[in-house]
C-alpha positions as CSV (number, residue, x, y, z in Angstrom):
1,M,10.4,-42.6,42.9
2,G,11.5,-41.2,46.2
3,I,9.4,-39.1,48.5
4,L,11.1,-35.9,47.4
5,S,10.3,-36.8,43.8
6,W,6.7,-37.4,44.6
7,I,6.5,-34.0,46.4
8,F,8.1,-32.2,43.5
9,V,5.8,-34.0,40.9
10,G,2.8,-33.3,43.2
11,L,3.7,-29.6,43.4
12,V,4.0,-29.2,39.7
13,A,0.9,-31.3,38.9
14,G,-1.2,-29.6,41.5
15,A,-0.1,-26.1,40.3
16,L,-0.8,-27.1,36.6
17,A,-4.2,-28.4,37.6
18,K,-5.0,-25.1,39.4
19,L,-3.8,-23.2,36.3
20,I,-5.9,-25.3,34.0
21,M,-9.0,-25.2,36.2
22,P,-8.9,-21.9,38.1
23,G,-11.4,-21.1,40.7
24,K,-11.9,-20.6,44.4
25,D,-10.8,-23.7,46.2
26,P,-10.1,-24.1,49.9
27,G,-6.5,-24.8,50.8
28,N,-3.0,-23.6,50.4
29,I,0.2,-24.8,48.9
30,I,0.2,-28.0,51.1
31,V,-3.3,-28.9,49.8
32,T,-2.1,-28.2,46.2
33,I,0.8,-30.6,46.7
34,L,-1.4,-33.3,48.3
35,I,-3.9,-33.0,45.4
36,G,-1.0,-33.4,43.0
37,I,0.5,-36.4,44.8
38,A,-2.9,-38.1,45.0
39,G,-3.5,-37.1,41.4
40,G,-0.2,-38.8,40.5
41,L,-1.4,-42.0,42.1
42,I,-4.8,-41.9,40.4
43,G,-3.3,-40.9,37.1
44,G,-0.7,-43.7,37.3
45,F,-3.4,-46.2,38.1
46,I,-5.7,-45.1,35.2
47,G,-2.7,-44.9,32.8
48,N,-1.7,-48.4,33.8
49,L,-5.2,-49.7,33.2
50,L,-5.5,-48.1,29.8
51,G,-1.9,-49.1,28.8
52,I,-0.8,-45.5,28.4
53,G,2.0,-45.8,30.9
54,S,2.7,-45.4,34.6
55,V,4.2,-42.9,37.0
56,T,7.8,-44.2,37.3
57,G,10.1,-41.2,37.1
58,F,10.0,-37.6,36.3
59,N,9.2,-37.3,32.6
60,L,6.5,-35.9,30.4
61,T,4.2,-39.0,30.7
62,T,4.5,-38.8,34.5
63,L,3.7,-35.1,34.6
64,L,0.7,-35.5,32.2
65,L,-0.7,-38.5,34.1
66,A,-0.3,-36.8,37.5
67,T,-1.9,-33.6,36.2
68,G,-4.8,-35.5,34.7
69,G,-5.3,-37.2,38.0
70,A,-5.1,-34.0,39.9
71,L,-7.7,-32.4,37.5
72,L,-10.0,-35.4,38.2
73,L,-9.6,-34.9,41.9
74,L,-10.1,-31.1,41.7
75,F,-13.2,-31.6,39.6
76,G,-14.6,-34.2,42.0
77,W,-13.9,-32.0,45.0
78,R,-15.7,-29.1,43.4
79,Q,-18.7,-31.3,42.6
80,L,-18.9,-32.5,46.2
81,K,-18.6,-29.0,47.6
82,N,-21.3,-27.6,45.4
83,K,-24.0,-30.0,46.6
């Protein structure tokens, strides 16, 4: 996937993660995109390990893996900030 595709998937995955797990988080749209992009990397890695799939193009599997990774990052960030 190209950089523009990663940014688009990151934006969508980050926004979905924020919708699924609302709350007060520091950051703006740039942080949301970065969480989504990093979530895509983490989700793709975990999906590859489990044999579910990988982040290869813009499809439903990619979006679900990226959103799952973004949710993991958002949860971890909140746990670190609460201590």
